[in-house]
Backbone atoms as SQL, in Angstrom:
CREATE TABLE atoms (id INTEGER PRIMARY KEY, chain TEXT, resi INTEGER, resn TEXT, atom TEXT, x REAL, y REAL, z REAL);
INSERT INTO atoms VALUES
  (1, 'A', 1, 'UNK', 'N', 43.783, 192.129, -116.638),
  (2, 'A', 1, 'UNK', 'CA', 43.440, 193.355, -117.328),
  (3, 'A', 1, 'UNK', 'C', 42.947, 194.376, -116.316),
  (4, 'A', 2, 'UNK', 'N', 43.235, 195.606, -116.553),
  (5, 'A', 2, 'UNK', 'CA', 42.785, 196.633, -115.627),
  (6, 'A', 2, 'UNK', 'C', 41.343, 197.006, -115.919),
  (7, 'A', 3, 'UNK', 'N', 40.691, 197.536, -114.941),
  (8, 'A', 3, 'UNK', 'CA', 39.346, 198.066, -115.107),
  (9, 'A', 3, 'UNK', 'C', 39.233, 199.275, -114.197),
  (10, 'A', 4, 'UNK', 'N', 38.085, 199.900, -114.151),
  (11, 'A', 4, 'UNK', 'CA', 37.966, 201.165, -113.433),
  (12, 'A', 4, 'UNK', 'C', 38.249, 201.050, -111.937),
  (13, 'A', 5, 'UNK', 'N', 38.204, 199.844, -111.370),
  (14, 'A', 5, 'UNK', 'CA', 38.445, 199.698, -109.942),
  (15, 'A', 5, 'UNK', 'C', 39.837, 199.158, -109.632),
  (16, 'A', 6, 'UNK', 'N', 40.627, 198.916, -110.649),
  (17, 'A', 6, 'UNK', 'CA', 41.972, 198.380, -110.480),
  (18, 'A', 6, 'UNK', 'C', 42.905, 199.433, -109.891),
  (19, 'A', 7, 'UNK', 'N', 43.705, 199.027, -108.938),
  (20, 'A', 7, 'UNK', 'CA', 44.756, 199.900, -108.421),
  (21, 'A', 7, 'UNK', 'C', 46.086, 199.251, -108.735),
  (22, 'A', 8, 'UNK', 'N', 46.993, 200.029, -109.249),
  (23, 'A', 8, 'UNK', 'CA', 48.289, 199.491, -109.631),
  (24, 'A', 8, 'UNK', 'C', 49.269, 199.455, -108.470),
  (25, 'A', 9, 'UNK', 'N', 48.999, 200.213, -107.419),
  (26, 'A', 9, 'UNK', 'CA', 49.932, 200.249, -106.294),
  (27, 'A', 9, 'UNK', 'C', 49.179, 200.113, -104.982),
  (28, 'A', 10, 'UNK', 'N', 49.704, 199.258, -104.129),
  (29, 'A', 10, 'UNK', 'CA', 49.141, 199.060, -102.788),
  (30, 'A', 10, 'UNK', 'C', 50.263, 199.309, -101.788),
  (31, 'A', 11, 'UNK', 'N', 50.137, 200.372, -101.013),
  (32, 'A', 11, 'UNK', 'CA', 51.185, 200.762, -100.071),
  (33, 'A', 11, 'UNK', 'C', 51.289, 199.780, -98.916),
  (34, 'A', 12, 'UNK', 'N', 52.503, 199.603, -98.431),
  (35, 'A', 12, 'UNK', 'CA', 52.733, 198.817, -97.220),
  (36, 'A', 12, 'UNK', 'C', 52.261, 199.641, -96.025),
  (37, 'A', 13, 'UNK', 'N', 51.925, 198.982, -94.955),
  (38, 'A', 13, 'UNK', 'CA', 51.397, 199.662, -93.764),
  (39, 'A', 13, 'UNK', 'C', 52.383, 200.671, -93.176),
  (40, 'A', 14, 'UNK', 'N', 53.664, 200.437, -93.348),
  (41, 'A', 14, 'UNK', 'CA', 54.679, 201.308, -92.750),
  (42, 'A', 14, 'UNK', 'C', 55.174, 202.413, -93.682),
  (43, 'A', 15, 'UNK', 'N', 54.536, 202.588, -94.834),
  (44, 'A', 15, 'UNK', 'CA', 54.941, 203.587, -95.840),
  (45, 'A', 15, 'UNK', 'C', 56.374, 203.398, -96.327),
  (46, 'A', 16, 'UNK', 'N', 56.835, 202.170, -96.335),
  (47, 'A', 16, 'UNK', 'CA', 58.180, 201.867, -96.828),
  (48, 'A', 16, 'UNK', 'C', 58.117, 201.128, -98.154),
  (49, 'A', 17, 'UNK', 'N', 57.214, 201.539, -99.012),
  (50, 'A', 17, 'UNK', 'CA', 57.055, 200.886, -100.299),
  (51, 'A', 17, 'UNK', 'C', 55.727, 200.172, -100.362),
  (52, 'A', 18, 'UNK', 'N', 55.693, 199.068, -101.093),
  (53, 'A', 18, 'UNK', 'CA', 54.452, 198.315, -101.217),
  (54, 'A', 18, 'UNK', 'C', 54.511, 197.347, -102.373),
  (55, 'A', 19, 'UNK', 'N', 53.346, 197.078, -102.957),
  (56, 'A', 19, 'UNK', 'CA', 53.237, 196.158, -104.087),
  (57, 'A', 19, 'UNK', 'C', 52.839, 196.960, -105.321),
  (58, 'A', 20, 'UNK', 'N', 53.667, 196.889, -106.357),
  (59, 'A', 20, 'UNK', 'CA', 53.404, 197.547, -107.633),
  (60, 'A', 20, 'UNK', 'C', 52.930, 196.478, -108.611),
  (61, 'A', 21, 'UNK', 'N', 51.743, 196.669, -109.163),
  (62, 'A', 21, 'UNK', 'CA', 51.132, 195.696, -110.060),
  (63, 'A', 21, 'UNK', 'C', 51.007, 196.328, -111.439),
  (64, 'A', 22, 'UNK', 'N', 51.958, 195.997, -112.317),
  (65, 'A', 22, 'UNK', 'CA', 51.901, 196.526, -113.675),
  (66, 'A', 22, 'UNK', 'C', 51.966, 195.363, -114.654),
  (67, 'A', 23, 'UNK', 'N', 50.892, 195.227, -115.390),
  (68, 'A', 23, 'UNK', 'CA', 50.823, 194.147, -116.358),
  (69, 'A', 23, 'UNK', 'C', 50.750, 192.808, -115.660),
  (70, 'A', 24, 'UNK', 'N', 51.525, 191.847, -116.148),
  (71, 'A', 24, 'UNK', 'CA', 51.451, 190.506, -115.582),
  (72, 'A', 24, 'UNK', 'C', 52.257, 190.333, -114.299),
  (73, 'A', 25, 'UNK', 'N', 52.890, 191.387, -113.825),
  (74, 'A', 25, 'UNK', 'CA', 53.771, 191.262, -112.662),
  (75, 'A', 25, 'UNK', 'C', 53.291, 192.105, -111.493),
  (76, 'A', 26, 'UNK', 'N', 53.406, 191.538, -110.315),
  (77, 'A', 26, 'UNK', 'CA', 53.176, 192.270, -109.070),
  (78, 'A', 26, 'UNK', 'C', 54.465, 192.139, -108.276),
  (79, 'A', 27, 'UNK', 'N', 55.099, 193.277, -107.980),
  (80, 'A', 27, 'UNK', 'CA', 56.404, 193.235, -107.332),
  (81, 'A', 27, 'UNK', 'C', 56.389, 193.984, -106.013),
  (82, 'A', 28, 'UNK', 'N', 57.109, 193.439, -105.048),
  (83, 'A', 28, 'UNK', 'CA', 57.319, 194.113, -103.776),
  (84, 'A', 28, 'UNK', 'C', 58.463, 195.096, -103.999),
  (85, 'A', 29, 'UNK', 'N', 58.257, 196.350, -103.614),
  (86, 'A', 29, 'UNK', 'CA', 59.207, 197.392, -104.007),
  (87, 'A', 29, 'UNK', 'C', 59.318, 198.460, -102.927),
  (88, 'A', 30, 'UNK', 'N', 60.533, 198.979, -102.748),
  (89, 'A', 30, 'UNK', 'CA', 60.753, 200.018, -101.738),
  (90, 'A', 30, 'UNK', 'C', 60.592, 201.408, -102.351),
  (91, 'A', 31, 'UNK', 'N', 60.619, 202.426, -101.490),
  (92, 'A', 31, 'UNK', 'CA', 60.372, 203.799, -101.950),
  (93, 'A', 31, 'UNK', 'C', 61.421, 204.304, -102.934),
  (94, 'A', 32, 'UNK', 'N', 62.689, 203.955, -102.735),
  (95, 'A', 32, 'UNK', 'CA', 63.733, 204.419, -103.657),
  (96, 'A', 32, 'UNK', 'C', 63.479, 203.883, -105.069),
  (97, 'A', 33, 'UNK', 'N', 63.106, 202.622, -105.173),
  (98, 'A', 33, 'UNK', 'CA', 62.811, 202.042, -106.484),
  (99, 'A', 33, 'UNK', 'C', 61.506, 202.578, -107.054),
  (100, 'A', 34, 'UNK', 'N', 60.557, 202.920, -106.194),
  (101, 'A', 34, 'UNK', 'CA', 59.324, 203.561, -106.669),
  (102, 'A', 34, 'UNK', 'C', 59.632, 204.922, -107.282),
  (103, 'A', 35, 'UNK', 'N', 60.496, 205.701, -106.613),
  (104, 'A', 35, 'UNK', 'CA', 60.874, 207.018, -107.153),
  (105, 'A', 35, 'UNK', 'C', 61.548, 206.868, -108.512),
  (106, 'A', 36, 'UNK', 'N', 62.430, 205.887, -108.624),
  (107, 'A', 36, 'UNK', 'CA', 63.121, 205.655, -109.896),
  (108, 'A', 36, 'UNK', 'C', 62.128, 205.266, -110.993),
  (109, 'A', 37, 'UNK', 'N', 61.132, 204.456, -110.661),
  (110, 'A', 37, 'UNK', 'CA', 60.098, 204.062, -111.623),
  (111, 'A', 37, 'UNK', 'C', 59.354, 205.289, -112.140),
  (112, 'A', 38, 'UNK', 'N', 58.920, 206.147, -111.238),
  (113, 'A', 38, 'UNK', 'CA', 58.197, 207.363, -111.639),
  (114, 'A', 38, 'UNK', 'C', 59.086, 208.237, -112.517),
  (115, 'A', 39, 'UNK', 'N', 60.328, 208.453, -112.099),
  (116, 'A', 39, 'UNK', 'CA', 61.248, 209.287, -112.876),
  (117, 'A', 39, 'UNK', 'C', 61.462, 208.714, -114.277),
  (118, 'A', 40, 'UNK', 'N', 61.623, 207.397, -114.369),
  (119, 'A', 40, 'UNK', 'CA', 61.864, 206.761, -115.663),
  (120, 'A', 40, 'UNK', 'C', 60.649, 206.892, -116.580),
  (121, 'A', 41, 'UNK', 'N', 59.471, 206.627, -116.059),
  (122, 'A', 41, 'UNK', 'CA', 58.258, 206.729, -116.887),
  (123, 'A', 41, 'UNK', 'C', 58.037, 208.175, -117.319),
  (124, 'A', 42, 'UNK', 'N', 58.224, 209.120, -116.411),
  (125, 'A', 42, 'UNK', 'CA', 58.066, 210.533, -116.786),
  (126, 'A', 42, 'UNK', 'C', 59.072, 210.930, -117.858),
  (127, 'A', 43, 'UNK', 'N', 60.301, 210.433, -117.774),
  (128, 'A', 43, 'UNK', 'CA', 61.317, 210.748, -118.781),
  (129, 'A', 43, 'UNK', 'C', 60.931, 210.175, -120.143),
  (130, 'A', 44, 'UNK', 'N', 60.465, 208.940, -120.164),
  (131, 'A', 44, 'UNK', 'CA', 60.054, 208.321, -121.427),
  (132, 'A', 44, 'UNK', 'C', 58.850, 209.054, -122.012),
  (133, 'A', 45, 'UNK', 'N', 57.897, 209.416, -121.178),
  (134, 'A', 45, 'UNK', 'CA', 56.724, 210.147, -121.669),
  (135, 'A', 45, 'UNK', 'C', 57.132, 211.509, -122.233),
  (136, 'A', 46, 'UNK', 'N', 58.110, 212.165, -121.633),
  (137, 'A', 46, 'UNK', 'CA', 58.603, 213.446, -122.162),
  (138, 'A', 46, 'UNK', 'C', 59.234, 213.242, -123.539),
  (139, 'A', 47, 'UNK', 'N', 59.999, 212.173, -123.699),
  (140, 'A', 47, 'UNK', 'CA', 60.598, 211.861, -125.000),
  (141, 'A', 47, 'UNK', 'C', 59.497, 211.603, -126.030),
  (142, 'A', 48, 'UNK', 'N', 58.480, 210.856, -125.630),
  (143, 'A', 48, 'UNK', 'CA', 57.369, 210.561, -126.551),
  (144, 'A', 48, 'UNK', 'C', 56.657, 211.834, -126.987),
  (145, 'A', 49, 'UNK', 'N', 56.441, 212.761, -126.070),
  (146, 'A', 49, 'UNK', 'CA', 55.754, 214.018, -126.418),
  (147, 'A', 49, 'UNK', 'C', 56.564, 214.839, -127.415),
  (148, 'A', 50, 'UNK', 'N', 57.883, 214.784, -127.295),
  (149, 'A', 50, 'UNK', 'CA', 58.748, 215.576, -128.167),
  (150, 'A', 50, 'UNK', 'C', 59.010, 214.900, -129.510),
  (151, 'A', 51, 'UNK', 'N', 58.790, 213.593, -129.587),
  (152, 'A', 51, 'UNK', 'CA', 59.113, 212.833, -130.799),
  (153, 'A', 51, 'UNK', 'C', 58.073, 213.060, -131.887),
  (154, 'A', 52, 'UNK', 'N', 58.503, 212.849, -133.105),
  (155, 'A', 52, 'UNK', 'CA', 57.606, 212.885, -134.258),
  (156, 'A', 52, 'UNK', 'C', 56.611, 211.731, -134.131),
  (157, 'A', 53, 'UNK', 'N', 55.350, 211.982, -134.426),
  (158, 'A', 53, 'UNK', 'CA', 54.313, 210.950, -134.322),
  (159, 'A', 53, 'UNK', 'C', 54.613, 209.724, -135.184),
  (160, 'A', 54, 'UNK', 'N', 55.358, 209.900, -136.244),
  (161, 'A', 54, 'UNK', 'CA', 55.673, 208.787, -137.140),
  (162, 'A', 54, 'UNK', 'C', 56.923, 208.028, -136.700),
  (163, 'A', 55, 'UNK', 'N', 57.523, 208.450, -135.624),
  (164, 'A', 55, 'UNK', 'CA', 58.760, 207.828, -135.161),
  (165, 'A', 55, 'UNK', 'C', 58.520, 206.380, -134.757),
  (166, 'A', 56, 'UNK', 'N', 59.437, 205.516, -135.171),
  (167, 'A', 56, 'UNK', 'CA', 59.342, 204.113, -134.762),
  (168, 'A', 56, 'UNK', 'C', 60.437, 203.780, -133.751),
  (169, 'A', 57, 'UNK', 'N', 61.059, 204.809, -133.189),
  (170, 'A', 57, 'UNK', 'CA', 62.121, 204.574, -132.220),
  (171, 'A', 57, 'UNK', 'C', 61.536, 204.067, -130.907),
  (172, 'A', 58, 'UNK', 'N', 62.399, 203.533, -130.088),
  (173, 'A', 58, 'UNK', 'CA', 62.016, 203.019, -128.780),
  (174, 'A', 58, 'UNK', 'C', 62.571, 203.959, -127.717),
  (175, 'A', 59, 'UNK', 'N', 61.776, 204.918, -127.244),
  (176, 'A', 59, 'UNK', 'CA', 62.278, 205.817, -126.204),
  (177, 'A', 59, 'UNK', 'C', 62.633, 205.028, -124.942),
  (178, 'A', 60, 'UNK', 'N', 63.837, 205.268, -124.429),
  (179, 'A', 60, 'UNK', 'CA', 64.328, 204.576, -123.237),
  (180, 'A', 60, 'UNK', 'C', 64.721, 205.619, -122.204),
  (181, 'A', 61, 'UNK', 'N', 64.372, 205.366, -120.948),
  (182, 'A', 61, 'UNK', 'CA', 64.770, 206.273, -119.873),
  (183, 'A', 61, 'UNK', 'C', 66.286, 206.273, -119.752),
  (184, 'A', 62, 'UNK', 'N', 66.851, 207.427, -119.487),
  (185, 'A', 62, 'UNK', 'CA', 68.289, 207.574, -119.300),
  (186, 'A', 62, 'UNK', 'C', 68.752, 206.638, -118.186),
  (187, 'A', 63, 'UNK', 'N', 69.789, 205.880, -118.458),
  (188, 'A', 63, 'UNK', 'CA', 70.303, 204.908, -117.482),
  (189, 'A', 63, 'UNK', 'C', 70.706, 205.572, -116.167),
  (190, 'A', 64, 'UNK', 'N', 71.117, 206.846, -116.221),
  (191, 'A', 64, 'UNK', 'CA', 71.522, 207.549, -114.999),
  (192, 'A', 64, 'UNK', 'C', 70.365, 207.662, -114.006),
  (193, 'A', 65, 'UNK', 'N', 69.126, 207.723, -114.511),
  (194, 'A', 65, 'UNK', 'CA', 67.960, 207.785, -113.621),
  (195, 'A', 65, 'UNK', 'C', 67.811, 206.513, -112.794),
  (196, 'A', 66, 'UNK', 'N', 68.328, 205.416, -113.322),
  (197, 'A', 66, 'UNK', 'CA', 68.119, 204.115, -112.698),
  (198, 'A', 66, 'UNK', 'C', 69.354, 203.588, -111.978),
  (199, 'A', 67, 'UNK', 'N', 70.467, 204.322, -112.060),
  (200, 'A', 67, 'UNK', 'CA', 71.687, 203.904, -111.368),
  (201, 'A', 67, 'UNK', 'C', 71.427, 203.725, -109.878),
  (202, 'A', 68, 'UNK', 'N', 71.952, 202.654, -109.325),
  (203, 'A', 68, 'UNK', 'CA', 71.815, 202.405, -107.896),
  (204, 'A', 68, 'UNK', 'C', 70.459, 201.860, -107.490),
  (205, 'A', 69, 'UNK', 'N', 69.628, 201.487, -108.466),
  (206, 'A', 69, 'UNK', 'CA', 68.306, 200.928, -108.170),
  (207, 'A', 69, 'UNK', 'C', 68.258, 199.485, -108.680),
  (208, 'A', 70, 'UNK', 'N', 67.138, 198.843, -108.474),
  (209, 'A', 70, 'UNK', 'CA', 66.947, 197.475, -108.964),
  (210, 'A', 70, 'UNK', 'C', 66.340, 197.437, -110.362),
  (211, 'A', 71, 'UNK', 'N', 66.133, 198.613, -110.967),
  (212, 'A', 71, 'UNK', 'CA', 65.543, 198.693, -112.303),
  (213, 'A', 71, 'UNK', 'C', 66.601, 198.531, -113.375),
  (214, 'A', 72, 'UNK', 'N', 66.218, 197.885, -114.456),
  (215, 'A', 72, 'UNK', 'CA', 66.992, 197.863, -115.680),
  (216, 'A', 72, 'UNK', 'C', 66.321, 198.830, -116.637),
  (217, 'A', 73, 'UNK', 'N', 66.522, 198.644, -117.931),
  (218, 'A', 73, 'UNK', 'CA', 65.914, 199.563, -118.892),
  (219, 'A', 73, 'UNK', 'C', 64.387, 199.656, -118.764),
  (220, 'A', 74, 'UNK', 'N', 63.897, 200.866, -118.937),
  (221, 'A', 74, 'UNK', 'CA', 62.460, 201.143, -119.001),
  (222, 'A', 74, 'UNK', 'C', 62.252, 201.816, -120.354),
  (223, 'A', 75, 'UNK', 'N', 61.548, 201.134, -121.250),
  (224, 'A', 75, 'UNK', 'CA', 61.426, 201.629, -122.624),
  (225, 'A', 75, 'UNK', 'C', 59.998, 201.505, -123.133),
  (226, 'A', 76, 'UNK', 'N', 59.639, 202.421, -124.019),
  (227, 'A', 76, 'UNK', 'CA', 58.331, 202.393, -124.682),
  (228, 'A', 76, 'UNK', 'C', 58.462, 201.636, -125.999),
  (229, 'A', 77, 'UNK', 'N', 57.500, 200.773, -126.308),
  (230, 'A', 77, 'UNK', 'CA', 57.475, 200.005, -127.552),
  (231, 'A', 77, 'UNK', 'C', 56.306, 200.529, -128.390),
  (232, 'A', 78, 'UNK', 'N', 56.583, 201.397, -129.384),
  (233, 'A', 78, 'UNK', 'CA', 55.499, 202.049, -130.123),
  (234, 'A', 78, 'UNK', 'C', 54.596, 201.090, -130.899),
  (235, 'A', 79, 'UNK', 'N', 55.147, 200.020, -131.436),
  (236, 'A', 79, 'UNK', 'CA', 54.335, 199.095, -132.237),
  (237, 'A', 79, 'UNK', 'C', 53.193, 198.479, -131.439),
  (238, 'A', 80, 'UNK', 'N', 53.386, 198.357, -130.126),
  (239, 'A', 80, 'UNK', 'CA', 52.364, 197.722, -129.288),
  (240, 'A', 80, 'UNK', 'C', 51.793, 198.677, -128.244),
  (241, 'A', 81, 'UNK', 'N', 52.201, 199.948, -128.291),
  (242, 'A', 81, 'UNK', 'CA', 51.769, 200.931, -127.299),
  (243, 'A', 81, 'UNK', 'C', 51.921, 200.345, -125.894),
  (244, 'A', 82, 'UNK', 'N', 53.144, 199.894, -125.628),
  (245, 'A', 82, 'UNK', 'CA', 53.417, 199.246, -124.351),
  (246, 'A', 82, 'UNK', 'C', 54.785, 199.668, -123.830),
  (247, 'A', 83, 'UNK', 'N', 55.036, 199.310, -122.598),
  (248, 'A', 83, 'UNK', 'CA', 56.336, 199.520, -121.982),
  (249, 'A', 83, 'UNK', 'C', 57.004, 198.176, -121.770),
  (250, 'A', 84, 'UNK', 'N', 58.307, 198.138, -122.008),
  (251, 'A', 84, 'UNK', 'CA', 59.132, 196.992, -121.683),
  (252, 'A', 84, 'UNK', 'C', 59.949, 197.417, -120.472),
  (253, 'A', 85, 'UNK', 'N', 59.817, 196.698, -119.375),
  (254, 'A', 85, 'UNK', 'CA', 60.513, 197.063, -118.140),
  (255, 'A', 85, 'UNK', 'C', 61.296, 195.867, -117.608),
  (256, 'A', 86, 'UNK', 'N', 62.333, 196.174, -116.849),
  (257, 'A', 86, 'UNK', 'CA', 63.143, 195.130, -116.214),
  (258, 'A', 86, 'UNK', 'C', 63.347, 195.526, -114.755),
  (259, 'A', 87, 'UNK', 'N', 62.994, 194.604, -113.857),
  (260, 'A', 87, 'UNK', 'CA', 63.166, 194.844, -112.422),
  (261, 'A', 87, 'UNK', 'C', 63.793, 193.601, -111.800),
  (262, 'A', 88, 'UNK', 'N', 64.917, 193.813, -111.141),
  (263, 'A', 88, 'UNK', 'CA', 65.667, 192.712, -110.511),
  (264, 'A', 88, 'UNK', 'C', 65.912, 191.566, -111.485),
  (265, 'A', 89, 'UNK', 'N', 66.242, 191.936, -112.712),
  (266, 'A', 89, 'UNK', 'CA', 66.599, 190.955, -113.722),
  (267, 'A', 89, 'UNK', 'C', 65.446, 190.311, -114.466),
  (268, 'A', 90, 'UNK', 'N', 64.222, 190.587, -114.063),
  (269, 'A', 90, 'UNK', 'CA', 63.055, 190.007, -114.732),
  (270, 'A', 90, 'UNK', 'C', 62.457, 191.065, -115.656),
  (271, 'A', 91, 'UNK', 'N', 62.244, 190.673, -116.902),
  (272, 'A', 91, 'UNK', 'CA', 61.742, 191.609, -117.908),
  (273, 'A', 91, 'UNK', 'C', 60.321, 191.220, -118.301),
  (274, 'A', 92, 'UNK', 'N', 59.465, 192.223, -118.471),
  (275, 'A', 92, 'UNK', 'CA', 58.107, 191.976, -118.953),
  (276, 'A', 92, 'UNK', 'C', 57.602, 193.205, -119.687),
  (277, 'A', 93, 'UNK', 'N', 56.463, 193.036, -120.344),
  (278, 'A', 93, 'UNK', 'CA', 55.852, 194.123, -121.095),
  (279, 'A', 93, 'UNK', 'C', 54.446, 194.361, -120.569),
  (280, 'A', 94, 'UNK', 'N', 54.063, 195.629, -120.506),
  (281, 'A', 94, 'UNK', 'CA', 52.729, 196.002, -120.031),
  (282, 'A', 94, 'UNK', 'C', 52.214, 197.163, -120.867),
  (283, 'A', 95, 'UNK', 'N', 50.918, 197.258, -120.973),
  (284, 'A', 95, 'UNK', 'CA', 50.266, 198.333, -121.711),
  (285, 'A', 95, 'UNK', 'C', 50.768, 199.695, -121.229),
  (286, 'A', 96, 'UNK', 'N', 50.979, 200.609, -122.161),
  (287, 'A', 96, 'UNK', 'CA', 51.436, 201.952, -121.795),
  (288, 'A', 96, 'UNK', 'C', 50.446, 202.628, -120.857),
  (289, 'A', 97, 'UNK', 'N', 49.165, 202.459, -121.109),
  (290, 'A', 97, 'UNK', 'CA', 48.154, 203.083, -120.246),
  (291, 'A', 97, 'UNK', 'C', 48.277, 202.586, -118.811),
  (292, 'A', 98, 'UNK', 'N', 48.534, 201.301, -118.638),
  (293, 'A', 98, 'UNK', 'CA', 48.681, 200.727, -117.296),
  (294, 'A', 98, 'UNK', 'C', 49.929, 201.275, -116.614),
  (295, 'A', 99, 'UNK', 'N', 51.036, 201.335, -117.338),
  (296, 'A', 99, 'UNK', 'CA', 52.294, 201.805, -116.753),
  (297, 'A', 99, 'UNK', 'C', 52.202, 203.282, -116.374),
  (298, 'A', 100, 'UNK', 'N', 51.649, 204.099, -117.248),
  (299, 'A', 100, 'UNK', 'CA', 51.519, 205.534, -116.962),
  (300, 'A', 100, 'UNK', 'C', 50.582, 205.757, -115.776),
  (301, 'A', 101, 'UNK', 'N', 49.487, 205.017, -115.721),
  (302, 'A', 101, 'UNK', 'CA', 48.565, 205.133, -114.579),
  (303, 'A', 101, 'UNK', 'C', 49.240, 204.686, -113.288),
  (304, 'A', 102, 'UNK', 'N', 50.015, 203.617, -113.358),
  (305, 'A', 102, 'UNK', 'CA', 50.735, 203.141, -112.174),
  (306, 'A', 102, 'UNK', 'C', 51.725, 204.194, -111.693),
  (307, 'A', 103, 'UNK', 'N', 52.438, 204.818, -112.624),
  (308, 'A', 103, 'UNK', 'CA', 53.391, 205.865, -112.246),
  (309, 'A', 103, 'UNK', 'C', 52.675, 207.034, -111.578),
  (310, 'A', 104, 'UNK', 'N', 51.495, 207.383, -112.064),
  (311, 'A', 104, 'UNK', 'CA', 50.722, 208.471, -111.448),
  (312, 'A', 104, 'UNK', 'C', 50.287, 208.097, -110.032),
  (313, 'A', 105, 'UNK', 'N', 49.848, 206.852, -109.835),
  (314, 'A', 105, 'UNK', 'CA', 49.464, 206.405, -108.489),
  (315, 'A', 105, 'UNK', 'C', 50.650, 206.457, -107.541),
  (316, 'A', 106, 'UNK', 'N', 51.787, 205.971, -108.009),
  (317, 'A', 106, 'UNK', 'CA', 52.990, 205.956, -107.177),
  (318, 'A', 106, 'UNK', 'C', 53.436, 207.377, -106.863),
  (319, 'A', 107, 'UNK', 'N', 53.368, 208.258, -107.846),
  (320, 'A', 107, 'UNK', 'CA', 53.759, 209.651, -107.618),
  (321, 'A', 107, 'UNK', 'C', 52.877, 210.286, -106.542),
  (322, 'A', 108, 'UNK', 'N', 51.586, 210.017, -106.578),
  (323, 'A', 108, 'UNK', 'CA', 50.673, 210.540, -105.550),
  (324, 'A', 108, 'UNK', 'C', 51.025, 209.970, -104.179),
  (325, 'A', 109, 'UNK', 'N', 51.306, 208.673, -104.115),
  (326, 'A', 109, 'UNK', 'CA', 51.699, 208.029, -102.855),
  (327, 'A', 109, 'UNK', 'C', 52.969, 208.677, -102.306),
  (328, 'A', 110, 'UNK', 'N', 53.981, 208.836, -103.159),
  (329, 'A', 110, 'UNK', 'CA', 55.242, 209.426, -102.703),
  (330, 'A', 110, 'UNK', 'C', 55.036, 210.863, -102.236),
  (331, 'A', 111, 'UNK', 'N', 54.176, 211.612, -102.916),
  (332, 'A', 111, 'UNK', 'CA', 53.860, 212.972, -102.486),
  (333, 'A', 111, 'UNK', 'C', 53.177, 212.991, -101.137),
  (334, 'A', 112, 'UNK', 'N', 52.269, 212.040, -100.915),
  (335, 'A', 112, 'UNK', 'CA', 51.559, 211.961, -99.636),
  (336, 'A', 112, 'UNK', 'C', 52.495, 211.623, -98.488),
  (337, 'A', 113, 'UNK', 'N', 53.418, 210.669, -98.699),
  (338, 'A', 113, 'UNK', 'CA', 54.293, 210.311, -97.578),
  (339, 'A', 113, 'UNK', 'C', 55.321, 211.398, -97.314),
  (340, 'A', 114, 'UNK', 'N', 55.683, 212.156, -98.341),
  (341, 'A', 114, 'UNK', 'CA', 56.610, 213.272, -98.145),
  (342, 'A', 114, 'UNK', 'C', 55.968, 214.340, -97.270),
  (343, 'A', 115, 'UNK', 'N', 54.673, 214.569, -97.448),
  (344, 'A', 115, 'UNK', 'CA', 53.953, 215.566, -96.642),
  (345, 'A', 115, 'UNK', 'C', 53.879, 215.172, -95.176),
  (346, 'A', 116, 'UNK', 'N', 53.859, 213.862, -94.896),
  (347, 'A', 116, 'UNK', 'CA', 53.714, 213.404, -93.514),
  (348, 'A', 116, 'UNK', 'C', 55.044, 213.227, -92.804),
  (349, 'A', 117, 'UNK', 'N', 56.146, 213.317, -93.521),
  (350, 'A', 117, 'UNK', 'CA', 57.468, 213.138, -92.895),
  (351, 'A', 117, 'UNK', 'C', 57.895, 214.373, -92.149);
């Protein structure tokens, strides 16, 4: 479970990715897949903001965002306020708050390394 001191992303020393810890999974991941993760979560969150509050649909990130990456579908599950994600063929579910926070951490990391390049 996350708490106020939990970090969802730990960068590798060489800025070539790191360890992404979302829910029950901690995965070693490169920068291209990190960018795809952020894009997918932001797309799903945009769909959620535009959707009717009573909607029971499962917003899914556009597959084109994930083409050429190791990600499979990234979808929000409204009944459990969670995300269902698939990475390198392994599927798991994590709290929406954890996934959104992880995407924000990764986005900040990617912004920082872009500034130093």
